[in-house]
Backbone as a ProteinNet text record, in pm:
[ID]
protein_1_A
[PRIMARY]
MTKVAQDIIIKPIITENSMEGLGLKKYTFKVAKDSNKVEIAKACEQLFGVKVAKVNTMNVRGRFKRMGRAEGYKPNWKKAIITLTEDSKTIEFFEGMF
[TERTIARY]
-1927.1	-2009.3	-2064.6	-2192	-2249.5	-2243.2	-2230.1	-2218.5	-2354.1	-2384.6	-2506.6	-2483.1	-2587.7	-2567.5	-2519.8	-2554.9	-2513.9	-2365.8	-2311.4	-2164.9	-2080.1	-2141.5	-2067.8	-2058.8	-2178.2	-2178.5	-2171	-2061.7	-2037.2	-2097.4	-2064.9	-2123.6	-2103.8	-2194.4	-2181.2	-2067.3	-2008.9	-1903	-1964.6	-1961.4	-2021.4	-1914.1	-1868.6	-1767.2	-1819.4	-1754.1	-1796	-1786.6	-1682.9	-1659.6	-1769.3	-1802.8	-1906.3	-2040.9	-2069.3	-2200.1	-2219.1	-2114.7	-2124.4	-2182.1	-2153.3	-2201.3	-2345.3	-2410.7	-2553.9	-2645.4	-2616.5	-2702.7	-2687.3	-2574.7	-2551.7	-2590.9	-2657.3	-2689.1	-2566.9	-2460.2	-2341.1	-2332.7	-2327.3	-2325	-2194.7	-2132.9	-2008.9	-2020.9	-1966	-1976.6	-1840.3	-1822.7	-1710.7	-1762.7	-1688.3	-1732.7	-1629.6	-1665.2	-1579.9	-1458.6	-1338.3	-1218.8	-1220.2	-1292.6	-1284	-1407.5	-1486.9	-1602.4	-1562.2	-1635.3	-1609.9	-1726.1	-1713.8	-1813.8	-1947.8	-1958.7	-2090.7	-2158.3	-2083.5	-2143.7	-2186.2	-2107.5	-2145.4	-2272.7	-2287.9	-2404.1	-2525.5	-2519.4	-2633.5	-2673.1	-2572.2	-2600	-2673.7	-2627	-2689	-2833.9	-2855.6	-2988.3	-3084.9	-3031	-3108.3	-3135.1	-3040.9	-3056.5	-3145.4	-3126.2	-3194	-3304.7	-3317	-3423.6	-3404.2	-3280.9	-3247.8	-3185.7	-3171	-3102.8	-2966.7	-2864.3	-2723.6	-2679.4	-2622.8	-2568.7	-2424.2	-2342.9	-2202.8	-2143.8	-2036.1	-1966.2	-1819	-1765.6	-1618.7	-1571.5	-1460.9	-1403.3	-1257.7	-1209.7	-1070.8	-1029.4	-900.7	-842.7	-775.3	-811	-758.3	-649.4	-535	-425.2	-444.8	-416.5	-428.7	-328.3	-371.8	-277.9	-188.5	-75.6	20.1	-26	-36.3	-92.5	10.4	14.3	95.3	5.4	22	-50	59.4	113.7	226.2	344.3	407	524.5	488.6	371.6	328	293.9	327.3	299.9	263.3	181.5	144.1	56.3	-5.3	-92.3	-234.4	-329.4	-467.5	-484.4	-592.7	-609.8	-645.8	-606.9	-646	-791.6	-864.7	-1003.1	-1039	-1161.5	-1204.2	-1323.5	-1325.8	-1429.8	-1498.4	-1628.6	-1700.9	-1790	-1783.5	-1874.1	-1977.7	-2100.9	-2210.9	-2290.6	-2303.1	-2377.1	-2513	-2627.3	-2755.8	-2799.5	-2898.4	-2949.7	-3042.2	-3072.6	-3148.9	-3291.4	-3353.7	-3490.6	-3499.1	-3387.3	-3386.9	-3421	-3485.3	-3514	-3387.8	-3388.2	-3269.6	-3270.1	-3156.4	-3141.4	-3185.2	-3287.6	-3349.4	-3255.4	-3160.2	-3068.2	-2994.8	-2964.4	-2884.5	-2974.6	-3106.6	-3194	-3176.4	-3162.6	-3148.2	-3009.4	-2914.7	-2778.1	-2746.7	-2826.3	-2799.9	-2801.8
-4040.7	-3971.2	-3842.6	-3821.5	-3697.4	-3590.1	-3469.2	-3352	-3289.8	-3240.1	-3171.9	-3020.9	-2948.9	-2808.6	-2727.5	-2757.5	-2688.8	-2704	-2820.6	-2841.9	-2769.1	-2733.1	-2666	-2514.7	-2452.4	-2309	-2294.4	-2239.8	-2233.8	-2110.8	-1992.1	-1864.8	-1755.6	-1653.7	-1536	-1448.4	-1373.1	-1279.3	-1143.5	-1068	-936.2	-834.4	-769.5	-665	-550.2	-430.3	-326.6	-363.9	-427.2	-462.6	-567.1	-662.8	-758.3	-696.2	-594.5	-527	-441.8	-393.8	-319.2	-405.9	-534.2	-626.8	-664.3	-631.5	-675.2	-615.6	-490.2	-429.6	-499.5	-565	-642.5	-791.2	-824.8	-960.1	-1052.5	-998.9	-1081.4	-1097.7	-1222.7	-1251.2	-1330.7	-1299.9	-1362.9	-1458.6	-1576.4	-1675.6	-1742.7	-1787.2	-1881	-2019.2	-2098.9	-2226.2	-2337.6	-2456.1	-2572	-2572.8	-2602.1	-2595.1	-2700.1	-2813	-2920.8	-2911.1	-2806.7	-2793.4	-2731.8	-2766.5	-2704.5	-2611.7	-2541.2	-2441.6	-2500.6	-2617.6	-2682.4	-2717.2	-2772.8	-2804.6	-2679.9	-2569.4	-2444.3	-2385.6	-2391	-2339.2	-2421.4	-2552.1	-2634.5	-2613	-2602.9	-2581.1	-2444.8	-2342.6	-2208.8	-2216.5	-2276.5	-2287.1	-2366.8	-2472.8	-2555.4	-2481.4	-2410	-2343.5	-2221.7	-2136.6	-2009.5	-2002.1	-2096.4	-2100.1	-1995.2	-1978.9	-1876.9	-1948.1	-1866.3	-1919.8	-1857.1	-1942.8	-1897.3	-1886.1	-1766.2	-1747.6	-1793.2	-1755	-1800.7	-1795.6	-1862.9	-1871.7	-1845.9	-1751.7	-1726.1	-1771.8	-1849.9	-1895.4	-1848	-1837.9	-1807.2	-1868.3	-1910.4	-1961.6	-1848.9	-1824.5	-1717	-1777.4	-1717.9	-1767.2	-1706.4	-1792	-1746.2	-1639.7	-1538.9	-1428.2	-1467.6	-1401.2	-1417.8	-1339.8	-1401.1	-1335.4	-1355.7	-1254.8	-1268.2	-1239.9	-1322.6	-1306.6	-1299.8	-1184.5	-1171.8	-1227	-1326.8	-1390.1	-1497.9	-1556.9	-1666.5	-1610.4	-1680.4	-1641.2	-1754.6	-1733.1	-1839.6	-1785.2	-1875.9	-1838.9	-1877.8	-1799.2	-1838.6	-1944.8	-2022	-2127.1	-2070.2	-2141.7	-2109.4	-2137.6	-2066.9	-2094.3	-2053.6	-2086.3	-2069.1	-1973.7	-1881.8	-1779.7	-1797.1	-1781.2	-1790.5	-1662.4	-1608.5	-1492.8	-1549.4	-1552	-1607.7	-1497.7	-1502.9	-1412	-1474.5	-1408.6	-1457.3	-1410	-1480.8	-1441.7	-1316.7	-1246.6	-1124.5	-1149.5	-1263.2	-1291.6	-1360.5	-1388.2	-1458.7	-1365.5	-1420.3	-1337.6	-1319.2	-1223	-1199	-1288.4	-1298.2	-1376	-1292.1	-1335.8	-1254.2	-1220	-1307.7	-1284.7	-1150.7	-1109.1	-987.5	-858.8	-877	-762.3	-652.9	-683.8	-581.5	-528.5	-562.4	-520.5	-384.2	-330.9	-203.2	-91.2
-131.7	-35.3	-93.2	-87.3	-141.4	-35.7	-85	4.2	18.2	139.1	166.3	140	91.9	55.8	174.8	294.7	416.2	444.4	394.6	409.5	306.1	197	86.3	115.5	141.2	171.3	323.2	371.5	513.4	574.5	526	579.6	479.1	490.2	401.4	447.2	352.8	383.3	373.9	483.1	491	510.8	401.1	404.6	317	323.6	239.7	91.3	53.9	-80.4	-135	-47.8	-92	-97.1	-14.2	-9.9	-137.4	-200.3	-323.2	-438	-435.9	-538.7	-530.9	-423.5	-405.9	-511.9	-552.4	-654.5	-790.8	-812.8	-932.2	-920.6	-808.1	-774	-762.1	-699.4	-666.7	-517.3	-476	-334.4	-298.3	-186.4	-151.8	-35.7	-44.9	56.9	83.5	209.4	240.6	214.1	132.1	92.1	136.2	126.1	156.1	56.5	104.9	22.7	-86.6	-69.2	-165.8	-264.5	-253.4	-345.6	-475.8	-583.9	-716.2	-750.9	-864.5	-902.7	-922.3	-981.4	-1009.6	-877.5	-778.4	-650.9	-579.6	-586.5	-517.9	-581.7	-711	-780.8	-742.1	-740.1	-704.1	-555.5	-470.1	-325.5	-304.3	-371.8	-363.1	-414	-528.6	-580.9	-488.7	-424.5	-333.2	-205.9	-150	-15.8	-25	-131.6	-138.4	-238.5	-326.4	-426.9	-533.7	-581.3	-678.3	-801	-910.7	-1032	-1043.2	-1049.5	-1051.7	-1197.2	-1234.8	-1368.6	-1377.2	-1276.6	-1277.7	-1136.4	-1117.3	-990.1	-1013.1	-942.3	-939.8	-802.3	-801.6	-680	-667.9	-542.5	-520.4	-386.9	-383.2	-259.7	-188	-62.4	16	109.8	103.3	187.8	331.8	430.1	570.7	602.4	676.7	711.2	825.2	835.6	945.7	1066.8	1183.9	1304.1	1417.2	1507.8	1628.1	1747	1847.1	1974.5	2085	2113.4	2206.3	2144.6	2209.2	2146.5	2048.3	2065.5	1978.3	1841	1739.4	1606.7	1520.7	1416	1326.3	1217.1	1146.4	1033.1	1055.8	1007.5	1011	900.3	914	807.7	673.5	567.3	431.7	412	324.6	302.1	154.3	113.6	-20.2	-17.3	-113.3	-128.6	-259.4	-266.8	-390.8	-407.1	-524.9	-561	-655.6	-616.8	-691.3	-758.2	-887.6	-966	-1005.9	-973.6	-1011.9	-1144.4	-1204.8	-1336.1	-1314.2	-1423.1	-1414.2	-1363	-1402.3	-1363.4	-1233.7	-1164.7	-1035.1	-923	-817	-702.9	-622.5	-528.7	-448.8	-327.8	-258.9	-140	-20.1	56.7	159	271.1	301.5	411.1	398.2	276.7	258.6	246.5	251.3	229.7	328	459	558.5	576.1	489	508.6	452.2	363.7	294.8	401.5
[MASK]
++++++++++++++++++++++++++++++++++++++++++++++++++++++++++++++++++++++++++++++++++++++++++++++++++

């Protein structure tokens, strides 16, 4: 079964740390846990029309949370930091974030 680009890249991650990388053309996304670097790069190129130089991925462990007496863990997820090539255009979604 082939994956659709919208199923691979789930949502952008907007934090202070991820916003610092925008000047270096580094964008951070939450991605599907079963996707690999090649699939993430192709999905990003297809969705945003950019050229990807490299992809760094990391598995994020779910944090421990308490809600009153109930306690548990948030789900584990995967994060990808996508670096674009020098001649590539930027991703418009992040333009108004500065």
